[in-house]
C-alpha positions in Angstrom: 36.2 -45.6 89.9 39.1 -47.7 91.0 40.5 -47.7 87.5 40.2 -43.9 87.4 42.1 -43.7 90.7 44.8 -45.9 89.5 45.1 -43.9 86.3 45.5 -40.7 88.3 48.2 -42.2 90.4 50.0 -43.2 87.3 49.8 -39.6 85.9 50.4 -37.7 89.2 52.4 -40.2 91.2 51.5 -41.4 94.7 50.5 -38.8 97.2 52.5 -37.9 100.3 51.8 -40.1 103.3 49.1 -38.7 105.5 47.9 -36.1 102.9 45.0 -36.7 100.7 45.0 -34.2 97.8 41.7 -32.3 97.1 40.1 -32.0 93.7 41.4 -28.5 93.2 45.0 -29.6 94.0 44.6 -32.6 91.6 43.3 -30.3 88.8 46.2 -27.9 89.4 48.8 -30.7 89.1 47.1 -32.1 86.0 47.1 -28.6 84.3 50.8 -28.2 85.3 51.5 -31.6 83.8 49.8 -30.6 80.5 51.7 -27.3 80.4 55.2 -28.6 81.2 55.4 -32.2 80.0 57.6 -32.8 77.0 56.3 -36.3 76.3 53.1 -36.5 74.3 51.9 -39.5 76.3 52.1 -37.6 79.5 50.1 -34.7 78.1 47.6 -37.1 76.7 47.1 -38.9 80.0 46.7 -35.6 81.8 44.1 -34.5 79.3 42.2 -37.7 79.8 42.3 -37.2 83.5 41.1 -33.6 83.2 38.2 -34.8 81.0 37.2 -37.4 83.7 37.4 -34.8 86.5 35.5 -32.1 84.6 32.2 -33.8 85.5 32.6 -33.4 89.2 35.1 -30.5 89.4 33.8 -28.4 86.6 34.6 -25.0 88.2 38.2 -26.0 89.0 38.9 -27.5 85.6 37.3 -24.5 83.8 39.0 -21.9 85.9 42.5 -23.4 85.9 42.5 -25.5 82.7 40.5 -23.6 80.0 43.5 -21.8 78.6 45.6 -24.9 78.7 43.0 -27.0 76.9 42.7 -24.3 74.2 46.5 -24.5 73.8 46.3 -28.2 73.4 43.8 -27.8 70.5 46.3 -25.5 68.8 49.6 -27.3 69.4 48.7 -31.0 69.6 46.6 -31.0 66.4 48.5 -34.0 65.1 47.4 -36.3 67.9 43.7 -37.0 67.5 43.4 -38.8 70.9 44.7 -35.9 72.9 42.5 -33.5 70.9 39.5 -35.7 71.6 40.2 -35.6 75.4 40.6 -31.8 75.3 37.4 -31.3 73.3 35.6 -33.6 75.7 36.8 -31.7 78.7 35.8 -28.3 77.2 32.4 -29.7 76.3 31.9 -30.9 79.9 32.8 -27.4 81.1 30.4 -25.7 78.7 27.5 -28.2 79.0 24.3 -26.3 79.7 23.0 -29.0 82.1 24.2 -30.2 85.5 26.0 -33.5 85.9 24.7 -35.9 88.5 28.0 -35.6 90.3 27.4 -31.8 90.8 23.9 -32.0 92.3 25.2 -32.3 95.8 27.5 -29.3 95.4 25.7 -26.0 96.1 28.7 -23.9 95.1 28.2 -24.8 91.4 25.8 -22.2 89.9 23.1 -23.4 87.6 24.4 -21.3 84.7 28.1 -22.2 85.1 28.2 -23.5 81.5 27.0 -20.2 80.2 29.6 -18.3 82.3 32.4 -20.4 80.9 31.0 -20.0 77.4 31.1 -16.3 77.7 34.8 -16.4 78.8 35.6 -18.9 76.0 34.1 -16.8 73.1 35.8 -13.6 74.1 38.6 -14.6 71.8 36.9 -15.4 68.5 40.0 -17.4 67.4 38.8 -20.2 69.8 35.7 -20.8 67.6 37.9 -20.9 64.5 40.0 -23.6 66.2 36.9 -25.8 66.7 35.7 -25.1 63.1 39.1 -26.2 61.8 38.8 -29.5 63.7 35.6 -30.3 61.7 38.0 -31.1 58.8 39.5 -33.9 60.8 38.1 -37.3 59.6 38.8 -39.0 63.0 35.4 -40.1 64.3 35.9 -39.0 67.9 37.5 -35.6 67.1 34.7 -34.7 64.6 31.9 -35.8 67.0 33.4 -34.0 70.0 33.8 -30.8 67.9 30.2 -30.9 66.8 29.0 -31.5 70.3 31.1 -28.7 71.7 29.7 -26.3 69.1 26.2 -27.4 70.0 26.8 -26.7 73.7 28.2 -23.2 72.8 25.2 -22.4 70.6 22.8 -23.5 73.4 24.4 -21.2 75.9 25.0 -18.1 73.7 23.2 -18.6 70.4 23.2 -15.0 69.1 26.9 -14.4 69.9 28.0 -17.7 68.3 25.9 -17.1 65.2 27.5 -13.7 64.6 31.0 -15.2 65.1 30.4 -18.1 62.7 28.8 -15.8 60.1 32.1 -13.9 59.6 34.3 -17.0 59.7 35.3 -18.1 56.1 33.7 -21.5 55.2 32.3 -21.9 58.7 28.8 -22.8 57.6 30.1 -24.8 54.6 32.2 -27.1 56.9 29.1 -27.9 59.0 27.0 -28.6 55.9 29.7 -31.0 54.6 29.1 -33.1 57.7 25.5 -33.9 56.5 27.2 -36.1 53.9 29.2 -38.1 56.5 28.5 -41.8 56.1 28.7 -42.2 59.9 25.1 -41.7 61.1 26.0 -40.5 64.6 28.0 -37.5 63.2 25.3 -36.8 60.7 22.6 -36.8 63.4 24.6 -34.6 65.7 25.2 -32.2 62.9 21.4 -31.9 62.3 21.0 -30.9 66.0 23.8 -28.4 65.6 22.3 -26.8 62.4 18.8 -26.6 64.0 20.3 -24.4 66.8 22.6 -22.5 64.3 19.7 -21.5 61.9 17.2 -20.5 64.6 16.3 -16.8 64.1 19.2 -15.8 61.9 18.1 -15.0 58.3 21.6 -14.6 56.9 22.7 -18.0 58.1 19.5 -19.5 56.9 20.2 -18.3 53.4 23.7 -19.6 53.4 22.6 -23.0 54.6 19.8 -23.1 52.0 22.1 -22.3 49.1 24.5 -25.0 50.3 22.0 -27.5 48.9 20.5 -28.1 52.3 17.0 -29.0 51.0 18.5 -31.7 48.6 20.5 -33.3 51.4 17.6 -33.2 53.9 15.1 -34.8 51.5 17.7 -37.5 50.7 17.9 -38.3 54.5 14.1 -38.2 54.9 13.7 -40.5 51.9 16.4 -43.0 53.2 14.7 -43.0 56.6 11.3 -43.9 55.3 9.5 -40.5 55.1 6.7 -40.2 57.7 7.3 -43.7 59.0 10.9 -42.9 59.8 12.4 -42.2 63.2 13.4 -39.0 65.0 16.0 -38.2 62.4 13.1 -37.4 60.0 11.7 -35.0 62.6 15.1 -33.3 63.0 15.4 -32.9 59.2 11.9 -31.3 59.0 12.6 -29.0 62.0 15.7 -27.8 60.2 13.7 -27.2 57.0 11.1 -25.3 59.1 13.9 -23.1 60.5 15.2 -22.3 57.0 11.7 -21.3 55.7 10.1 -19.5 58.6 9.9 -15.7 57.9 12.4 -16.0 55.1 10.9 -15.1 51.8 14.2 -15.7 49.9 14.4 -19.3 51.0 10.7 -19.8 50.3 11.2 -18.6 46.7 14.2 -20.9 46.4 12.2 -23.8 47.8 9.3 -23.1 45.4 11.4 -22.6 42.3 13.6 -25.6 43.1 10.6 -28.0 42.8 10.9 -29.1 46.4 7.1 -28.9 47.0 6.6 -32.0 44.9 9.1 -33.9 47.2 6.9 -33.4 50.2 4.1 -35.5 48.6 5.2 -38.9 49.9 5.0 -37.6 53.5 1.2 -37.4 53.2 0.5 -40.9 51.8 -2.3 -42.4 53.9 -2.1 -46.2 54.5 -4.7 -48.4 52.9 -7.6 -49.5 55.0 -6.3 -53.1 54.7 -3.0 -52.0 56.4 -3.2 -51.9 60.1 -0.1 -49.6 60.4 -1.6 -47.1 62.9 0.0 -43.8 63.9 3.0 -44.2 66.1 3.9 -41.1 68.3 7.0 -40.5 66.1 4.9 -40.6 62.9 2.5 -38.1 64.5 5.4 -35.8 65.2 6.8 -36.2 61.6 3.5 -35.4 59.9 2.9 -32.5 62.2 6.3 -31.0 61.3 5.6 -31.4 57.6 2.2 -29.8 57.9 3.8 -26.8 59.6 6.2 -26.6 56.6 3.3 -26.5 54.2 1.6 -23.7 56.4 4.9 -21.8 56.4 4.9 -21.7 52.6 1.3 -20.4 52.3 1.2 -18.3 55.5 -1.0 -15.2 55.3 2.0 -13.2 56.5 3.9 -14.0 53.3 3.6 -11.8 50.2 0.6 -12.4 48.0 2.7 -13.5 45.1 4.5 -16.2 47.1 1.3 -17.5 48.6 -0.5 -17.6 45.2 2.4 -19.5 43.5 2.7 -22.0 46.3 -1.1 -22.6 46.4 -1.1 -23.2 42.6 1.8 -25.7 42.8 0.3 -27.6 45.7 -3.0 -28.1 43.8 -1.2 -29.1 40.5 1.1 -31.7 42.1 -1.7 -33.3 44.1 -0.6 -32.1 47.6 -4.0 -30.5 48.3 -5.7 -33.7 47.3 -3.5 -35.7 49.7 -4.4 -33.3 52.5 -8.1 -33.8 51.8 -7.6 -37.5 51.9 -6.1 -37.2 55.4 -9.2 -35.2 56.4 -11.6 -37.9 55.2 -9.4 -40.9 56.4 -10.4 -42.9 59.5 -8.2 -43.4 62.5 -6.3 -40.1 62.1 -5.2 -38.7 65.5 -7.1 -35.6 66.7 -4.0 -33.3 66.7 -3.0 -34.3 63.2 -6.6 -33.9 62.0 -6.7 -30.4 63.6 -3.5 -29.3 62.0 -4.5 -30.7 58.6 -7.8 -28.7 58.7 -5.8 -25.6 59.4 -3.3 -26.4 56.6 -6.1 -27.0 54.1 -7.6 -23.7 55.1 -4.4 -21.8 54.4 -3.8 -23.7 51.1 -7.2 -22.5 49.8 -7.3 -19.1 51.3 -7.9 -16.5 48.7 -7.4 -19.0 45.8 -10.7 -19.5 43.9 -9.5 -22.7 42.1 -8.4 -24.3 45.4 -11.6 -23.2 47.2 -13.7 -24.7 44.5 -11.7 -28.0 44.7 -12.3 -28.2 48.5 -16.0 -27.3 48.0 -16.5 -30.3 45.7 -14.7 -32.8 48.0 -17.3 -35.4 49.2 -17.0 -37.3 52.5 -17.2 -41.1 52.4 -20.4 -41.2 54.3 -23.8 -42.7 53.6 -25.4 -40.7 52.0 -22.4 -38.9 50.7 -22.1 -35.3 52.0 -19.8 -32.4 51.1 -16.7 -32.5 53.3 -17.4 -28.9 54.4 -20.8 -29.9 55.8 -19.2 -32.8 57.8 -16.6 -30.3 59.2 -19.3 -27.8 60.1 -21.2 -30.6 62.0 -18.1 -31.0 64.1 -17.8 -27.2 64.7 -21.4 -26.9 66.1 -21.0 -30.1 68.2 -20.0 -29.0 71.7 -18.7 -32.5 72.4 -15.9 -32.2 69.9 -12.4 -31.0 71.0 -12.1 -27.2 71.3 -9.0 -27.0 69.1 -10.7 -29.0 66.4 -13.8 -26.7 66.4 -11.5 -23.6 66.1 -9.7 -25.3 63.2 -12.9 -26.0 61.3 -14.0 -22.3 61.7 -10.6 -21.1 60.4 -10.8 -23.5 57.4 -14.4 -22.3 56.6 -13.3 -18.7 56.9 -10.5 -19.4 54.4 -13.0 -21.1 52.1 -15.1 -17.9 52.0 -12.2 -15.5 51.9 -12.4 -13.2 48.8 -14.7 -15.7 47.0 -18.1 -14.2 46.2 -19.3 -17.5 44.7 -18.7 -19.5 47.9 -20.3 -16.7 49.9 -23.3 -16.7 47.6 -23.6 -20.5 47.8 -23.7 -20.4 51.6 -26.5 -17.8 51.6 -28.3 -19.7 48.9 -28.6 -22.7 51.2 -30.7 -20.5 53.6 -33.1 -19.2 51.0 -36.3 -21.1 49.9 -35.6 -23.5 47.0 -37.3 -26.3 45.1 -34.4 -28.7 45.7 -34.4 -31.6 48.2 -34.9 -30.1 51.6 -34.1 -33.3 53.4 -30.4 -33.0 52.8 -28.4 -31.1 55.5 -26.8 -27.9 54.3 -24.1 -25.6 55.7 -26.6 -22.8 56.1 -28.9 -25.0 58.2 -26.0 -26.1 60.4 -25.0 -22.5 61.0 -28.5 -21.4 61.8 -28.9 -24.3 64.2 -25.6 -23.4 65.9 -26.6 -19.7 66.0 -29.6 -20.4 68.1 -28.1 -23.3 70.1 -27.9 -23.3 73.9 -24.1 -23.6 73.6 -22.6 -20.1 73.6 -19.5 -21.3 71.8 -21.6 -22.7 69.0 -23.4 -19.4 68.8 -20.0 -17.6 68.4 -18.6 -20.0 65.8 -21.9 -19.9 63.7 -22.3 -16.1 63.9 -18.7 -15.5 62.9 -19.0 -18.0 60.0 -22.1 -16.3 58.7 -20.4 -12.9 59.1 -17.6 -14.0 56.8 -20.2 -14.7 54.1 -21.1 -11.0 54.1 -17.6 -9.4 54.1 -17.2 -7.0 51.1 -20.4 -8.4 49.6 -23.4 -6.0 49.7 -25.4 -8.3 47.4 -25.4 -11.2 49.9 -26.3 -8.7 52.7 -29.4 -7.9 50.8 -30.1 -11.6 50.0 -29.7 -12.6 53.7 -32.5 -10.2 54.6 -34.8 -12.5 52.6 -34.1 -15.5 55.0 -37.1 -16.3 57.0 -37.3 -18.5 60.1 -40.3 -20.3 61.6 -39.9 -19.7 65.3 -43.0 -21.6 66.5 -45.6 -23.9 64.9 -48.5 -21.8 63.6 -46.8 -18.4 64.1 -45.8 -16.3 61.1 -42.1 -16.5 60.1 -39.7 -13.8 61.0 -36.5 -12.6 59.3 -33.1 -13.9 60.4 -32.0 -10.4 61.3 -35.2 -9.9 63.4 -34.5 -13.2 65.2 -30.8 -12.3 65.8 -31.8 -8.9 67.3 -34.4 -10.5 69.6 -31.8 -13.1 70.7 -29.4 -10.3 71.4 -31.9 -8.7 73.8 -32.7 -12.0 75.5 -29.4 -13.7 76.0 -27.2 -13.3 79.1 -24.1 -15.0 77.7 -21.1 -12.8 77.0 -19.9 -14.8 73.9 -23.4 -14.9 72.4 -23.8 -11.1 72.8 -20.4 -10.3 71.3 -21.0 -12.7 68.4 -24.4 -11.2 67.5 -23.1 -7.6 67.8 -20.2 -8.5 65.4 -22.6 -10.2 63.0 -25.1 -7.3 63.0 -22.3 -4.7 62.7 -20.9 -6.5 59.6 -24.4 -7.0 58.2 -25.6 -3.4 58.6 -22.2 -1.7 57.6 -22.7 -0.1 54.1 -26.2 -1.7 53.8 -29.0 0.8 54.4 -31.6 -2.0 53.9 -30.2 -4.0 56.8 -30.1 -0.8 58.9 -33.8 -0.2 58.2 -34.6 -3.8 59.0 -32.8 -3.6 62.4 -34.4 -0.3 63.3 -37.9 -1.8 62.7 -37.2 -4.6 65.3 -39.0 -3.6 68.6 -36.6 -2.6 71.3 -33.4 -2.9 69.2 -32.4 0.8 69.4 -33.4 1.0 73.0 -31.2 -2.0 73.9 -28.2 -0.4 72.2 -28.7 2.9 74.0 -29.1 1.2 77.4 -26.1 -1.0 76.9 -24.0 2.0 75.8 -25.2 4.0 78.9 -24.3 1.1 81.2 -21.9 1.9 84.0 -20.5 -1.6 84.6 -16.8 -1.5 85.4 -15.4 -4.6 83.9 -13.2 -5.2 80.8 -15.8 -7.4 79.1 -18.6 -5.0 80.0 -16.6 -2.1 78.5 -16.3 -4.2 75.4 -20.0 -4.8 75.2 -20.7 -1.1 75.7 -18.2 -0.2 72.9 -19.7 -2.8 70.5 -23.2 -1.5 71.2 -21.9 2.1 70.5 -20.3 0.9 67.3 -23.5 -0.7 66.0 -25.5 2.4 67.0 -23.1 4.6 65.1 -23.4 2.4 62.0 -27.2 2.7 62.2 -26.8 6.5 62.2 -24.2 6.8 59.5 -25.7 4.3 57.0 -29.3 5.4 57.7 -31.4 6.2 54.6 -34.2 7.8 56.7 -36.7 5.1 55.6 -37.9 4.4 59.2 -40.0 7.4 60.3 -39.2 7.3 64.0 -35.5 6.6 63.6 -34.2 9.0 61.0 -30.6 10.0 61.0 -31.2 13.3 62.8 -33.5 11.8 65.4 -31.0 9.1 66.3 -28.3 11.7 66.6 -30.4 13.8 69.0 -31.2 10.7 71.0 -27.5 9.9 71.2 -26.6 13.4 72.4 -29.4 13.6 74.9 -29.2 10.1 76.4 -25.5 9.3 76.2 -23.6 12.5 75.4 -21.1 12.8 72.5 -18.0 12.7 74.7 -19.2 9.6 76.7 -20.1 8.0 73.4 -16.6 8.5 72.0 -15.1 7.1 75.1 -17.3 4.0 75.0 -16.3 3.5 71.3 -12.6 3.7 72.1 -12.9 0.9 74.7 -13.2 -1.7 72.0 -9.6 -1.3 70.6 -8.2 -1.3 74.2 -9.5 -4.7 75.1 -6.7 -7.4 75.4 -8.5 -10.0 73.2 -9.2 -7.4 70.5 -5.5 -6.7 70.2 -4.7 -10.4 70.2 -7.3 -11.2 67.5 -6.1 -8.3 65.3 -2.7 -9.9 64.8 -3.5 -13.0 62.8 -6.5 -14.3 60.7 -6.5 -17.6 62.6 -8.2 -17.7 66.0 -5.4 -18.6 68.5 -7.2 -19.3 71.7 -6.1 -21.9 74.2 -9.4 -22.0 76.1 -12.9 -21.2 75.2 -12.9 -18.2 77.5 -10.4 -16.5 75.1 -12.8 -16.7 72.2 -14.4 -13.3 71.9 -13.3 -11.1 68.9 -12.8 -12.1 65.3 -9.9 -10.9 63.1 -12.2 -9.6 60.2 -14.3 -7.7 62.7 -11.1 -6.0 63.9 -10.4 -4.9 60.3 -14.0 -3.6 60.0 -13.7 -1.7 63.2 -10.4 -0.1 62.2 -11.8 1.1 58.9 -15.1 2.4 60.2 -14.2 3.9 63.6 -12.7 7.1 62.2 -15.4 7.4 59.6 -18.2 7.1 62.1 -16.5 9.5 64.6 -15.9 12.1 61.8 -19.5 11.8 60.7 -20.9 12.4 64.2 -18.5 15.1 65.2 -18.9 17.0 61.9 -22.7 17.1 62.5 -22.1 18.3 66.0 -19.7 21.0 64.8 -22.3 22.2 62.2 -24.8 22.6 65.0 -22.4 24.6 67.1 -21.4 26.8 64.1 -25.1 27.6 63.5 -25.5 28.6 67.1 -22.3 30.7 67.0 -23.4 32.6 63.9 -26.3 34.0 65.8 -24.0 35.6 68.4 -21.8 38.7 68.0 -18.0 38.2 67.4 -15.9 37.8 70.5 -12.8 40.1 70.1 -11.9 39.8 73.7 -11.9 36.0 73.6 -9.7 36.2 70.5 -7.1 38.2 72.4 -7.2 35.8 75.3 -6.5 32.9 73.0 -3.5 34.7 71.5 -2.1 35.5 74.9 -2.6 31.8 75.9 -0.8 30.6 72.8 2.2 33.0 73.5 2.4 31.6 77.1 2.3 28.0 75.9 4.9 28.7 73.2 7.3 30.1 75.8 6.6 27.1 78.1 7.2 24.8 75.1 10.6 26.3 74.5 11.6 25.8 78.1 10.5 22.2 78.0 12.5 21.6 74.8 15.6 22.9 76.5 15.0 20.8 79.6 14.5 17.7 77.4 17.8 18.3 75.6 19.6 18.5 78.9 17.9 15.3 80.1 18.9 13.5 76.9 22.5 14.5 77.4 22.5 13.4 81.0 20.9 10.1 80.0 23.7 9.5 77.5 26.4 10.1 80.1 24.8 7.8 82.5 24.4 5.1 79.9 28.1 5.3 79.1 29.1 5.2 82.8 26.8 2.1 83.2 28.4 0.3 80.2 31.9 1.0 81.6 31.0 -0.2 85.1 29.4 -3.4 83.7 32.5 -4.1 81.6 34.7 -3.7 84.7 32.4 -5.9 86.7 32.5 -8.7 84.0 36.3 -8.6 84.0 36.5 -8.8 87.8 34.0 -11.7 87.8 36.2 -13.7 85.5 39.2 -12.9 87.7 37.3 -13.8 90.8 36.3 -17.2 89.4 39.9 -18.0 88.7 40.9 -16.8 92.2 38.2 -18.9 93.9 39.5 -22.0 92.3 43.1 -21.1 93.4 41.8 -20.4 97.0 40.1 -23.7 97.1 43.4 -25.4 96.2 45.4 -23.2 98.6 43.1 -24.1 101.6 44.5 -27.6 101.6 48.2 -26.5 101.7 50.1 -26.2 105.0 49.3 -23.2 107.2 52.7 -21.8 106.9 52.4 -21.5 103.1 53.0 -17.8 102.1 51.1 -17.9 98.8 47.9 -18.9 100.5 47.8 -15.7 102.6 48.8 -13.6 99.6 46.0 -15.2 97.4 43.5 -14.7 100.2 44.4 -11.0 100.5 44.2 -10.6 96.7 40.8 -12.3 96.6 39.5 -10.1 99.4 40.7 -7.1 97.5 38.9 -8.2 94.3 35.7 -9.1 96.2 35.7 -5.7 97.9 36.2 -4.1 94.4 33.4 -6.2 93.0 31.1 -5.1 95.9 32.1 -1.5 95.2 31.4 -1.8 91.5 28.1 -3.5 92.2 27.1 -0.6 94.4 28.2 1.9 91.8 26.2 0.0 89.1 23.1 0.1 91.4 23.6 3.8 91.9 24.0 4.5 88.2 21.0 2.4 87.4 18.9 4.4 89.9 20.2 7.6 88.4 19.4 6.3 84.9 15.9 5.3 86.0 15.2 8.8 87.6 16.5 10.5 84.4 14.4 8.3 82.2 11.3 9.0 84.4 12.0 12.8 84.1 12.5 12.5 80.4 9.3 10.6 80.0 7.2 13.0 82.1 8.8 16.0 80.2 8.0 14.4 76.9 4.4 13.7 77.9 4.0 17.3 79.0 5.6 18.5 75.8 3.3 16.4 73.7 0.3 17.7 75.6 1.3 21.3 75.2 1.9 20.7 71.5 -1.6 19.2 71.1 -3.1 22.1 73.1 -1.2 24.6 71.0 -2.4 22.9 67.8 -6.0 23.0 69.0 -5.7 26.7 70.0 -4.2 27.6 66.6 -7.0 25.9 64.8 -9.5 27.7 67.0 -7.7 31.0 66.4 -7.9 30.4 62.7 -11.6 29.8 62.9 -12.2 32.9 65.0 -10.2 35.0 62.6 -12.3 33.7 59.7 -15.5 34.4 61.6 -14.3 38.0 62.5 -13.5 38.7 58.9 -16.9 37.3 57.9 -18.7 39.6 60.4 -16.7 42.6 59.3 -17.7 42.1 55.7 -21.3 41.6 56.7 -21.3 44.9 58.8 -19.7 46.7 55.9 -22.3 45.5 53.5 -25.0 46.8 55.9 -23.3 50.2 56.1 -22.0 50.0 59.6 -18.7 51.4 60.8 -16.0 48.8 61.7 -12.9 49.5 63.8 -10.0 47.3 62.7 -6.8 47.5 64.7 -7.2 51.1 65.9 -8.5 52.5 62.5 -12.0 53.3 61.5 -13.1 52.0 58.1 -15.2 54.6 56.3 -18.6 53.6 55.0 -19.2 54.2 51.3 -22.7 55.6 50.7 -24.9 53.5 48.5 -25.3 56.3 46.0 -21.5 56.2 45.3 -21.3 52.5 44.9 -20.9 51.2 41.4 
């Protein structure tokens, strides 16, 4: 500190006796020295002092010295030391975190770096200045330029990305720094590129086609692959940014034979080596697993996923992943992520699914790896995330593979093979009837996936018999599931069994008949649907019960005498009511966990309480909901039509409907005109708001500058004229800012009111449109019925009056 004070005295000269200059005054004099000194050494010393003071007096240096520092970057390019001090000062000003020296100063806002960044990037030429400085080979200049760009990207990522995207050779200059032999610059460049590529597909493509993958794999290899330090993790994070949601880069990665280069990352140490898993190695392998999952993510196109899965099996990557699964000493989080990764590598690929199905665990006696994984899934002592991962992996193993589905069901059927060996089917049955509700859910969902789009296995599963008690006759698996549904009080178990039974009975009349024969099954569904419990989870149970009941009606083959299709429909109408039934059914898709589950095939629950709905069940519900409703409503309409045909035509009702439609059409036109007016008013208010916000932003910048000047002026003698003038000017600006803030608040309120009016008008308009459509349909039906009755009356020889005219009756003797 004493050295700094002596340096400042050298630059600024000794202060006047009895007057200690403030920080603002010192900054002002330093800025003046940089602007007016003719000697390069003086400007360099002043820049060095500004960099030192920017840590404690960030607001003053930023407000008074930003333009001067930008000018130094432009005019003193030849002197690398001066440029380095200027870049360092600017980086301190823009830094997104607070310095220790600023913690005791409440006047420094938390987002001061972001505010200065916004002012700095208003002129895009400033970014070009920094990009040009990347060409300088001087270590300090290049490092300071990279750090400044990193700070700017942290504060305003979207804005900086758009600016750099249009700058010629901007991305290329950054990519060249990855080849810098100085590791510090290379490492800082990695951090810069991670921020630059986040969420911008265009920049991701440019970086990828600048040979990014080659350079990154070279760094990873030189650092020791998974055993390397944090630089390996940075390289993998950058790769992940380049590949995530970017099909173009994934194709480039796949066709460039980069998948093979990932293989050394997954080499497991020999048992003789006591290498262990350091925290950094865990992070490195975790990042690489995420890259693999990005390549085969279900959200990618089918062609990309299929190609990547085939390559991963051919180059031995799938084998390496299975080795990690079966290795000892693997950390739990790595094991969990590996299980998820293996699942997505085999999902929908028969060859890969068969490969995993044949992997044997190194146990005594040897067991299939899938059986060992399922043992973990139904074990309530295992970590929750691991159990979820095993379920997802098993679902992927069954996905679109009739052979693996059949082999699972086969393990439940009687056979002559060795019954002493534990099978996947036995584990799932044990979990299904376990006292642990989570094991019930996992097992039911796993069994459900063996039945998806596979009517043959639905019939086969009906043959599975269970011995419930010693000496008692065995009962079918479906019978036991239905009894358990009636007896259990656990929410997860109920939902799981309802989902399993819905998938089982859908498009399988045999399963429907078996369910209807179980005592109390239909009564339970009716009572559950009629329940009046007011809770989201209860609504879900009521909706699932209604869904299963609707399936039993729609896919009923009338083989059960007391529960034919017609008798079940009459029971539904009498006990529940069609309108109530439809309302209960619609509650399923409104549940929060249903909407969450429908987004991704993988179960993404953080706690066991969030485990309730399965992705494939959501797909089944979406497909069948409209079919079931249409089936039930069509039957109801047929009954109504039969009743209507027995009554005379209602001409007066027809005229009433026509008058109502005319009234609603007029009201519709009024609302359309009102909506157009509100839209125009909304546009005007939006424009006024944008103008006011722009004025406010400009005045905030001026106010920041003036505050710094005022803080400097406060320390000047009282008789100083500029102090009073600046104070008056500041007051004027603050008053103007308050005025604009009030104006913005007023405009925001007007905009909110206008948007509310627009929303309510749009809702009323939509309602009227729907009513009008319904009335038009009804009118059309009535016209058809009137014509039908007129023709019937004519055929019977009656006189029919039609719009004021009488239609003569033709005698039967004159008819030909």
